[in-house]
N, C-alpha and C positions, 0 to 999 in steps of 0.2 A: 504494500500500500504506500501511497505518497502522502506527505505532509506539506501543505501549502503554507508558506510563511505570510502572515497578514499584519504583523505588528509594525508600527511606525514610530516616529519620534514623539507622538502624543500618547502612546500606550504606557500605562502606569506600571512601574516596577520599582523594586528596592533591592538592596543587598540582603543576602541571607545571613549576614553577620557571622559567618563561619559554620553555620549549621549545614549538615548534609541532608538532603531530602530523602525520606524513606516511607512516606505516607502518600497515598493517592486519595483525593477527595472528589467525589462525583457530585455534579450539580445538574439542574435543569434550567434552561435559559428563560422559559416562559416567554418565548418570542421566536422569531425566525432567525435563520443563520445570517441573513443579510443584515438584520438589525443588530445582531451580535457583533458582526464585523464592523459595522458603522460605529457602534458605541465604544468598542475597545480600541478604536483608532481616532476617536473624536477629541479635538482640543477642549471640548466642553466637559469631558469626563475627567474629573479629578478625584474619583472615589473608588473605582473598581477596575479589575482586569482579570484575566485568566490565562493559564498556560496554553490550553487547547480547547477547541470546540469541535463537536462531531455533529454533522448534519444528518437529517433523516434519510438522505441519499447515501450516506456512508463516507462523505468527504471529511477530511480532517484538516482543520486550520490551526496554526500556532500563532500566538500573539506575544508570548514572553518566553525567553530562553529558560530552560530548566535550571541553569546555574543561578538565575535571579529569582527573587521572590515576587510572585504575583499578588495582587490585592483581591483575594477571592473569598477566603473564609476566616479573616481576622476577627478576633474578639478581644475585648479588654480583659485584663487579668482577673477582675472580679467575677467574670462570667465563666472562667475556666472550670471551677468546681461544678457547674451546672451541666457541663458537657456529658453526654452519655457514652462517648467513645473513650475507652480506657487509655488509649495512647495520648489523648489530649490532656487528660488529668495528670498522667504520669510525666509528660514533658513540662507542663506548667508554664509554657510561654506561648506567644502568638503562634497559632498553627500555621500561618503563612510562611513562617521561617523554615519549616521542615516538611512542607507538603507541596505536592504537585496537583494542580486542579484541572478537571475535565468538565467542561460545560457540554450538555447535550441539548440539541435543538428540540423543542417541544414544550408541553405544558404540564403533563401529568406523569411523565416518565415511561409511557408505553412506546418503547424504542421499536423502530422498524427492524427487520432482519438485517438489512445492510448496516444500519446504525449500530446494532448490537455487535455484529462481527467486527466492525471498525473499532468499537470501544474495547473489545477483548484484545484485539491486535495492539491498540494504543497502550493499554495497561502493560502488556508485555514489552513493548518498545520502551516505555518509561523505566521499567525494571532493569532492562538491559543497559539503557543509557546511563542510569545512575551507577551501575556496576562498572561500566567502562570509564566513567568520569572520576568516580571516587573509590572504586573497589569496595563498595558497600552492597551487600546482597540482602534481600528481604523477601519473604514469601508473599504471594498475592492472596492473603487470607483476610478474615474479618477484622483482624487487629490493624492491618496496614492498608486495607482498602475500605473506605468508609463513605458515608454521605454527609452533606452539609448539615442535615438535620441532627446528626450525631455530634457535630461541633457546636451548633447553636440551636438547640431544640426549641427555645422560646421565640427566637427571631426568625428562624428558617425551618419551621416544622414540616413543610411540604416540599423540601428540596432534597433529593432529586425527584420527588413525586411519589404519590401513593401507588402508582403502577410500575415503578422502577423494578426491573427483573433481578432482584438481588440473588435469589436462590439459584437462578440459572447462571448469573454472572459468576458467582463463587464456584459453581460446579465447573464452568468453562475455565476459569482461572486456575482451579485446582488441577485440572487436566493438563494445563500448560506447565505447571510446576512439576507434575509427575513425568511428563515427557522430557523436560529439562533434566530432571534427576536421573532418568534412565540414560539419557545421552551422556551425562557426566559419569555415570557408573561404567558405561561402555568405554568411554575415553580412559578411565582409570584401569580397566581390565586390559585394554590394548597397551597402555604404558607399562603395566606390570609385566606383560608378556615380553615386551621389548627389553625391560630391565633383566628379566630372568635369562633371556637369550644372551644379553651382553655379559651377564655374570658368568654364564657357562663358558663363553668364549674367553673371557679374561682368566677364568680358572684354568682352562686348558693351556693358555699361554704361560701362566705361572708354573704349571707342572712341567711344561716343556723346558722352561728356563732352569728349573731346579734340576732336571735330568741332565741338561747341558753342562751345568756348572758343578755338579756333584762329583767328588773324588771317589774312586772305587774303594779306597781304604784310608785309614788314618795315616797321614804323613809321619815319617819317623821323627821329624823335628817338632811335631806337635804332640807326640804320644805322652810325654810326661805331663803336659798341661791337661790333656784329655783325661788321663787317669785320675788326676787330682779333682777335676770337675765331676767325674763319675762318682768318686768316693764321697764327695760333699753333696751328692744328689742334685747337682745343678744340671746335669745332662743324663738322660736316660738311654738314648740310642745315638751314640756318636758316629756310627758308621754312615758312609755315603753322604757326608755333609760337604758344604762348599769350602773353597780355599779361604774365603774371608772369615767363615765361621771358625776354622782352626787357627787362623791368624789372630783373631780377637781373643780366643782362649789362651793362646801362648803369651800375648801381651799382658793379660790379666795375671797369669801365673808368674811371669817375671817380675811384676809389680808387687807380688806377694798378696794379691787379692783373692786368689784361689789356691 
């Protein structure tokens, strides 16, 4: 799917102040897509904005970059305890700072099939984009994907609408997470197979080098040092070891260390 950039110099946004987004908030526009485009790019608009809008035809428009804070679901500190979303109460700050907003064209949340599919795709796109940008991952579950009414139940009790398909959305997003998990596990299995193959090849090379450098018997010049090491229990099987091994034992013996 394609995302059409619609934001302009009049579109409202602010800094995230160091917060990394990890929550997606769904909204209903209570208007047409064209009116949404016009309002979010109007010089007269000094109060609101959104990151994305999804039309009833399935078109996706973007107004604010994910790196920036859109003015979509902000509430004053005194209203935070009234939020029904657990994440809002836990964070305890303006939800705009850590959330990405999706507006849906419509009035009551009865998304069209094209709109629903586009929204599911957009949720996954946001999830992937946040991981790529900040290396932060989060599941698309009821904690991280919420509605505006869960942020501001008294001010926005019908956003994203009484007919918004929450059950179907969570089922679809859960399927997305399961597919990604299966893909991750398959990647891990392939990587483990590669590592096992590499380990076997390396072990074979080491064994070949050991055979190449091993002496058939203890050299006469090292026999006294080897006998001392064996008596002290430092060496159990001194036969067919390398030249360097016998040389180290001899040096230690001459230094009086064994």
